[in-house]
C-alpha positions, -999 to +999 in steps of 0.1 A: +216-028+121+232-062+111+217-091+097+229-110+128+202-091+145+174-106+120+187-141+130+193-135+168+150-124+165+139-155+150+158-176+175+144-153+201+110-159+187+114-194+184+118-193+220+088-173+232+066-192+207+074-227+229+068-208+257+032-195+245+023-232+233+033-251+262+026-223+297-016-214+282-023-251+278-011-260+315-030-229+326-063-245+309-054-276+327-046-265+359-077-236+358-048-209+364-059-174+353-020-162+357-010-188+332-038-184+307-030-148+304+010-157+293-007-164+255-017-129+251+016-115+261+037-142+243+016-137+213+025-101+210+060-105+219+063-132+191+047-107+167+075-081+174+100-102+172+093-118+135+083-080+127+118-069+135+136-099+118+110-094+088+124-054+090+161-064+088+155-083+058+137-058+039+164-036+053+194-060+036+174-060+002+169-022+006+203-009+008+215-039-014+239-056+012+253-084-013+271-103+022+237-118+025+233-148+003+188-140+001+199-106-014+226-115-038+211-147-055+177-122-059+184-087-062+204-060-081+217-025-070+202-010-105+169-028-095+141-002-088+130-001-051+097-013-060+113-046-068+139-046-043+110-043-017+091-072-038+119-090-041+121-095-007+093-125-011+104-135-043+121-165-037+119-193-009+131-181+021+117-147+021+085-159+008+081-185+045+092-152+063+063-133+050+041-167+058+054-164+092+049-131+099+011-133+087+009-162+109+020-142+138+000-109+126-031-129+128-025-143+162-020-106+178-048-093+163-067-126+182-047-119+215-058-081+209-096-083+197-105-111+217-108-099+252-144-113+251-134-151+248-134-169+281-102-168+289-098-209+284-108-208+253-086-179+241-053-198+257-060-230+237-066-207+199-033-188+210-011-219+222-023-236+186-015-208+169+022-206+191+023-246+183+021-234+142+046-206+145+069-229+163+070-251+137+075-226+107+103-211+128+118-246+134+117-249+095+130-212+087+159-213+109+172-251+102+168-252+064+157-215+049+177-190+070+173-158+048+206-144+066+233-164+056+263-148+048+283-151+014+321-145+013+337-132-004+311-101-008+299-102-045+302-067-059+271-072-076+236-092-075+224-120-097+190-103-101+155-114-095+142-142-119+126-119-147+091-133-142+088-116-111+101-083-118+063-073-121+039-049-099+021-081-090+047-096-073+039-068-044+004-074-046-002-109-054+014-129-027+010-111+003-030-112-005-022-150-012-003-154+020-031-136+041-059-157+028-040-189+031-027-184+066-057-164+079-077-200+078-051-205+108-075-190+133-106-207+122-081-241+128-072-230+162-107-225+173-114-257+157-092-274+180-098-254+207-133-266+207-125-298+205-101-302+231-127-279+260-157-301+245-176-269+244-189-257+210-220-233+202-236-204+184-211-184+203-182-199+190-195-200+150-199-161+159-165-158+170-150-177+141-170-165+108-152-129+109-120-148+106-131-166+079-146-140+063-116-123+063-094-147+050-113-156+027-119-121+008-082-119+008-075-151-005-102-143-033-084-109-041-051-128-038-067-155-066-081-126-086-050-105-088-031-137-096-054-143-124-052-105-137-012-112-135-014-144-156-034-124-184-011-097-187+021-115-183+041-120-215+033-158-232+003-165-206-024-147-224-054-162-203-071-162-168-070-197-158-048-226-166-058-249-139-019-251-132-015-273-101+000-242-079-034-227-093-052-253-080-034-255-046-049-217-040-084-224-055-091-258-030-088-237+002-108-210-014-137-234-022-140-253+011-135-218+031-166-206+004-182-238+021-170-232+059-185-199+057-218-210+048-215-239+073-207-211+103-236-189+092-259-219+100-244-230+129-247-195+141-283-187+133-299-224+142-271-241+162-270-270+135-242-283+115-217-282+147-196-313+138-193-299+101-185-267+111-155-279+130-144-305+102-140-278+075-126-252+099-098-283+098-098-290+065-098-252+048-066-246+069-052-284+059-055-272+022-034-245+028-008-263+045-006-288+017-005-258-011+028-248+011+037-280+008+034-284-031+049-248-036+077-251-015+085-292-016+096-288-054+078-322-062+055-298-089+069-288-120+048-253-124+059-218-131+050-212-093+070-233-079+110-221-076+118-244-043+140-278-054+154-288-022+141-323-010+148-318+023+128-288+026+099-306+015+104-336+038+104-308+064+071-292+050+056-329+048+062-335+084+048-302+095+015-315+070+014-348+083+017-329+126-009-307+121-035-326+093-028-361+108-031-346+147-061-325+141-083-355+124-073-377+152-082-352+175-116-350+156-122-385+152-115-389+194-136-360+202-165-352+181-182-380+188-188-364+223-202-331+207-236-323+214-259-326+180-272-294+166-308-283+159-331-301+132-343-286+101-364-297+072-345-308+039-364-281+021-350-252+040-325-221+042-303-246+064-312-277+037-300-252+009-271-242+025-264-280+032-265-287-007-242-254-012-217-273+012-220-305-009-213-295-041-184-271-030-169-300-013-174-328-038-157-296-061-126-298-038-124-335-037-123-331-077-099-305-081-072-323-051-082-355-075-064-342-102-041-324-089-025-350-067-031-380-088+002-375-114+022-371-082+008-401-061+010-425-097+045-413-102+057-425-073+040-457-069+051-468-102+074-439-119+051-431-146+046-397-153+013-380-166-004-347-171-042-337-160-052-305-174-081-281-183-100-306-200-106-332-174-114-301-146-134-280-171-157-311-176-157-323-140-159-288-122-179-274-146-205-302-142-207-296-109-214-258-110-241-263-132-266-270-100-250-251-071-255-220-100-294-235-105-299-236-070-279-202-057-314-177-064-339-198-045-319-205-013-322-171+000-357-172-006-361-202+022-370-195+053-349-212+082-357-246+097-386-255+073-396-238+038-421-242+015 
């Protein structure tokens, strides 16, 4: 098995992803069940090809194949086996491969366990997932190829970054990516609903388990990262409001709001348009986090990529999916039927209050994270927004939320006392 097999599998996966994006979408427009079923077979094939490519990369690291640049730059023959394995994603190229693997895994899970979905909805969801995979396959093949060779073959590797030689690397990034990428399913369901113009309690019933699964993984990933930061030499704390920490925290806040709004929609068919928007925004914040970490625009202990070409490519992906989905939302959302009504003093009202606080908190963290970047871009001035800003603004917002939390579950649906 040579590393060229890994690259070939990626190129073949790109072709399959493009087909899986186009053919089911055409099938929905033509109301052709045969074309729509391509979504399932194409998605499963796509996952198999990406898994094969990722397996080739893992093998290259485990056997210390220093003819592969990625292995040579991030491994060493005497490195413990666990660090060789986790070192696969302890670099830019490998981490993007892990991102892609998890994306296609979630797509395959949707294909395998959503047989009860209407054919057109499932086809549209898997088509959007395939479009996301197509974009990141292009990014990896064109700018982040992990299978590049190095000649002459070095006798020894350059070793893995010492900060990353920790068991936390084997757990933290996969959990975090499972959370980040898991929200892509909610995003795809939202886009599919906007395309079809149909959204009801059944839609929320299908979306909520995927949102909960992604939220649980993201929660575990952030918790593991906090623990890693605590015991890592020189850190000695749980949370520092580091820009990349914020990048993972924003999808968590939006995802928490999404879980609550989806519950209202499932139980009362209310907050329909808001739930669709939250589904889009949560994954958009995940994409923003990917851009911040992998573009090199941040100075952070987490940011290891400094190639501006990659940053421009990811920014283009971000603009395509975030801008495109929000434009679709602006066009189609007014056509959706409004949901049920409820009294301000009710369980729905409490959950709306919950969503309001979480959304404002997300905006606060987003402002504090991006403001220094925007200011430097516009004026050239460099400033830093540190813990005092976040502790003051975020802490103040959490006080009313914590006061309201005990009372929300006691209220009745539709009208409380």
